Structures are given as C-alpha cells and as structure tokens.
Steps between C-alpha positions, in 0.01 A plus 500: 500500500204703626460854671501519868174505682540874547576565122222282387261701739637818360443384132127422562466826707572679169363259247143454633428878527648536158271242344209661689596842365507368137171322551320803629588668152425192295220335672634156375409310819186550703521479875872498521601456880627820661802320654682165428373363837139589411471244236687321210518601140455276214821462308319554176344831650839598630653453155248722351586792726870427478488511117315828509753638739811434312328592160447854618790685663284757651353258749830439672591872496155594614524250795829651616358861470177434662616247766154369564630249753686756705837321448825635634740672261719197470224276397392759237856506371511133464177505313637766270801272433259259331517714185821312445321170474587239230194318349466222253557137435787335692664161501564395865830315466573380848435552862791584713537564889511895449238522208342356199658589169256650241623511152363761243583319179489787246737658245711612799435253772499606856509290832341595823532360858138503645404424854140393610283702717351247736588179357794392290440531123573125451197426735270723299561326165372148404798418270870463549724752299514595230151633516356799287314760711344837462579729784576858598834548689522790757780650699470466866760641724792369312338175395289393211143345576209447275170670544338209678342368180665257275363297217670182360472367148426127490770417255809279509827545316716255296871467528575749224289767641649455856839523350403829332372622836837398662683714226272798556552481869884495455484788258276685753727456793816577310365808347307645766555278814225353715272797565412517872385853522269716291578832644663735254846658565624229754797424291411136464493515125874600467590244745311247307692569188823477670419183681357350159839602328678315774291189444574504118867546555504198732325297232752639247792369726333155512481507121867575459591214740276261320665581185827341641706815524781525747442688831723766378304568181166473675615767745632711215180506288276535805708791637484691158128451480440582844685834467286585186182436710597694804649802327284525191150353583486543879684824546239733305184603693278307456707175459438268212453121470746287319192359332457834328862521358533608138785534238489878572594429862802308377593754255497767770700287736758378245558876387556626859882505581610315815207227488621149517386328178554163344285404205504134594358580837213686356439244226459240777252734685288537192502130429399427851225753495367366173523141591332547835215705324577804701526705167361467158669414176469848363684647802762229495569527133556894525744441786690222313535704184656779712732259678626347167655851402674541825883419537 
C-alpha cells in the first residue's frame, strides 16, 4: 500500500522545507535545491541531513516554531507529531495488501504496519522478506510511513534465525498487536492488548482440543481461563497481557471470593504458555508451585 497522491504531495511539502531548514543550520550540503522540483538530492546527502535532524530535537521544534516554508497549521501539527517517531533496525517480515510488516526484534519486540510514500515498500527493496533495514518510522494522519530513506543490510538468514523472527513477531502481535498508528492517546494500545489476549486464548483452546479432551472439558477449562483474563487482566486500566501473567496474579485471583477457579485449568494454561514459549521457565515454575498447594 502507498499514500494517495495528495498525501504523498503533502509529505514532501513538509519534508523538503524541513530538510532545507536543517541544512541552513548545519551546512552539510552545498547548493541544496530550494524546492523538490528545482533539482534532485543525492540520497547520501539527504541521509546526512536526515541524521542531523533526528539527532537534535531542537531542529524539528525550531521548524515548527519558525515555519520557514509558510505551511498551514495542520501541516505544522503533522510535522510536530514526528517527535513520536520510531527509529532503528527492523526486520521486514512480509508485504501485505494494506502495509508491510516491520518487526523491531528487541527485548520487547514490536511489529508495525508501514505504508510506502510513492512506491510500495517491496518495490524499494532488492530482497524478498525477511530483510533487515535501518529506517525511521513516522506517524502520518493515522498511518505509519518511513521518512523516505531506507537502508537495507546485505545479509541473509538461515532457517533457525527465520524461526526466531517468526516467534518474535508472534510475541509482538500477541503482546502489543500490529501497530498501525504512532499518535499517542488513540486507545490503540489497550485494544491491541485485548486483541492479543483473544489470540492467545484461541490458541489455548486449540491446545486443549489437541490434547484429546472432550468438548465439555475443553469448554470448561477455556471458560475458566477466559473469565480470569477478562476480569483480572483486562478489567484494570490499563489492561495487561496474558503473556505477563505471574504467580501473584493467580494468588490474588484465587483468594477473591466468587471467582471461578479450577487448579487443573490453570495448570493446563501454564503448561501451554511454557510449551509454546510464551513465558519463561522461572515464571512457569512460580505459578506451578502456587497451584500445587491449591485444593
């Protein structure tokens, strides 16, 4: 997916004056064209200015305050929103109809749905996914774009690494959903956690069926765990992910009168989360020790 012609024109209407503004203060590139139509800019030179821009927050704020290009207020507000950018190394996992999926594979992985500006992202890159890139993601009117410059690493990945990326992507989407907006306060994070819990519960049901349980027992175990998730993890503000469940959560839940509890249901939940590598051994062991002492 790409921006509409009007949206892409709007991006460059802001982006080019912003680069020019930074260049006048850094003198990184001689003879920078006044407008995009007046001449092209070498990607390496554009990269120098871009790096200086994002390295110093005062440049973006100064551009918004000074408005050297005489932009309308709505364009200045869009430029100001770029303070919520996400920059770093990403693994582009796949290209879909609506967006390309960028995975930030870190201690807390995150997945972003990113659209192209003028060309689809898969047309910009020389390799098929997964491909590692360095990019800066920007909010753009409810979408996520990159700042027109993207660098790929000429590396390939073996089966084991690809499997690790797939697990990180699953963790990212179950924990925080697929992020498609970088604007703060839009409620998407809470919804993503709720959606992620729904996905995990669906996989838990599949695991119960695979274990050969009767439909009655599958429904019983699933219902008890679903109630725990909805009343204990999702009812608080902000909601919490099932991937962050602890033995303390179980202790509070079991000690609250009226909650439907079944030690076997929760033992099956812990086993599922551990075997599917959704939680670690330490967390699983703590919950199992608690459950052993329950009637």
